N, C-alpha and C positions, 0 to 999 in steps of 0.2 A: 544432383544433390536432392531434388524432390523425391527421387526414388529411394533415397537412403536418409530419412530424417534423423536417424540416430547419429549419423556422421555430421549432419548439420548442427545438431545439439552439441556434439563434441567440439566442433569448430568454434562455436560461440563461446563455450566454456574455456577453450584454449586462450581466448582473448580476455575473458572476464576473471578467470582464476588468478592470474598474475596481479591484477588490480586489487582483488580482494585479499591476497596474501603477499604483500610486498616484502614481508620479512623472510619469505621463502624464495621468491623469484626476482627480487630487486624492485626498486621504485620506478625505474625507467624502462620496463620491458617494451620491446618494439611492438607496434601494431601488426607487423608482419602482413599477412594477406587479407586480413579483415579490417575494413575501414569502419571502425567503431571507436568512439571517444567515450571514455568512462573515467570517473574519479572516485576514489574511495572516501567514505565519510568518517572513517575510524578516528583519525586525529582531530578532525573538525568538531565532532560530537563531544569528545572529551574536553576540548577547549571551551565549547559553548556552555557546558554544564559541569561544574567542578565536582558535583556529587554523583555524577552518572556512573562512575565505576563501582559505586556501592549499591546500585539499584538492582532489583531482581532481574530485570530485563537484560541488563548488561552481563550479569552472571551467566544467563542462558546463552547469550551470544558468544561470550568468551569460551564457554565449555564446548560449543559447536566448533568454534575456531580451532581449538586444540585437537578436537576429533578429526577435522579435515587435514590439519597439518600432519597428523600421524599417518594419514592414509595417502596423501598426495605424494607423487615422486619428488625427489629432491632437486632434480635437474629439469630446467625448462625444456630441454631437448627431448625429454622422455614424456612430457605431459600429454601431448596429443595421442600418442600410441596408448598410453594408460587410459585416457578418456574413452577411446574407441573400444576398449575391452570391457568397459563397465556396462551394467544394465541401464539402458536409457530410461526405463519406467520407474526406477527406484533411485539408484545412486546418482545418475546425472540430473534428474529432476530435483533431488534434494540439494545437490551442489548448486544448481541454478537458483534455487530459492535463497540459499545463503548468500551467494554472490550478488544477487539482485538487491538483497537487503543492505549490503554494504555500499550500494550506490545511491540510496535514497537521500533526499535533501529536504527536510521539513523545517529547518531552522529559519526563523524570521524575527526581525526586530520590530515589527509592527503588528497591530491587531487587524483582523479582517479575514476574508476568505483566502484560502490557500489551496493550491492545486493538489497537494498531498491528501487533502480531505477526501477526494474521490477514492483514493486507495484505502483510507481508513474506513470509509463506508463499505467498500467491497469486502474488507476483512472483518467487518462488524467489530471493530476494535473497542475493547473495554479498558480504558486507561486506569481504572481503579485497581487493576491487577498489576500494574507496572509503576504506578506513581503513588507516593505516600505523602500526606500533608505533614511536613515537619518544619522545625524552625530553620534548619539549613536550606531546605528546598524552597521555602516560601516566606515564612513569617519574618525572617531577617531582612527580606528584600522589599517589604511593603511598610506603609505607615501604620501607626497604632490605630488610627481610625479605620483602616482597612481590616486590621486584625479583629477589631470589634464587630465590624460589618459581617465578616465571615462567620464569626461565632454566632451572630444573630441568625444567619441563614442556616447554618449547619447544626446548631445545638439548641440554644434557647436564649430568650431575652435576659434571663437571670445571669447566665454565664457571661454574656456580652457585657452586662452592667458591671460585673466583677472585674473583668479585664479592663474596662474603661477607667477604673480607679488606680491601675498600676502604671508604673513607668514602662517605656517601650520594651526594654530588655526583659523585664519580668513578665510582661504581657505575652511576649513571644514564647517564652519558656512555658508559661501556664497554658497557652493556647495549644501548644504541641501535645500536652498531656490530655487536655479536655476534649480535643477533637481527634484523638488518635484513631478512633473507630468510626468516624463520621462518613468516610468515603466521599468527602467533598472534593470537587475538582475545580480549578480555575477555568475561566471562560475559554482560554486558549486551548485547553484540552477537551472541551466539550463542544466547541463551535465546529460544526461539520459542513459549513457552507462552502461550496465550490465556486471559484470565479468563472466567468464565461471563458470558454475555450476559443482560441483564435488560430487560424491558419492563414498565413500571408495577408494578415489584416482583416480577415473575414471571420465573424463570430460563427461558431459551429452549433451553438445551442440558443434557441430563442426562448424568451421567458413566456409565461402563460398569457400575458397581455398581447404579445406579438402574435401568438398562435391564434388567440381569439379574433384578433383583427384580420388575420389572413382568412380564417373561416368565414367571417362576416362578408368578405369581399367575394367569396366563391358563389356564383349564381346557382340557384336551385334548378336542376334539370328536369326532374320528374315531379308530378303533382302527387298529392296524397293518394288519389285513386290509382295512379300508375304504380306508385310504390307498393300499394296493397296487392295489386295484380302481380307484380314481380315477386313478392313474397309468396303468393299462392302458387305461382308457376315454378318456383325454385325447387330443385330436387332435394329430397330429404337428406340430411347429413348422415353419413355412414360411420361417423366416429365422434368422440368428444370434441366440443368446440375448442378447447384449449389443449388439444393433443400436442404433446411435446415433439419437437423436431428430432428426427433420427440422428444418431451420431455421425459426424462428418467422416467419410471414408478416407482416412489418411493414406496418402500414396506410399506404397511399398515397392520393393524391387520386383516381387512376384506380380503385383498388380500392374506395374508398368510393362512387364514382359507380356502379360496376357493382352493388354491393350495394343501393343505393337503387333502381336500375332494376329489379332482380329483385323487390324488395319491392313496388314499385308494380304490376308485372305480375301478381304473385300476388294 
């Protein structure tokens, strides 16, 4: 498998595609040979946000879904052979990106750090492109005092004062018009804090204070004079200090064959 990474990618997608497209391959497709558990977020997202289907992001997702449904084979039995015939650097990676997106779960009922923020940071996600401050999306779900507070933050004290004199329904409708171009986002869409990662009960990332404490416990080995001498004796750098690492040589069938030939010759 490591000698044919394109087949490995096809095998992974053979498991993920039926999960991402249950309308094509059924909701209970067998795991078959790949022990991988996955759950589509399609229905759960629509249930969590009743206005999601009208959002720009969902429109893009649905268009991509229809594109893939038109391209994928109709029978599950034909899926793996179809996948192995596709270009792994374009078609398969694009399909992997779509299928991965259908598995994400960022829905939460509480405020605070969320694991999906790590992915949002990696994507440099700008939620102003996908979420609009409207009455249905926000103002109908918060108090009038909160509407006034948002207007104070996003527009001006004058508009906030005007809204404070209205009844809740009128204030929500007026706020939608006054703040239509403000690009304001609620905290849940701007908070990018990531909770500590744990594996078998062990935290995988220490905070700055822990790092500083560990450094303070580390004894100093060389004196200032010794450090200076070491710097003087050190060979001159032959390249930039932050030279990027070379690309990882991904194993291929040809590379594996060459390695085996070299091993037999030795």
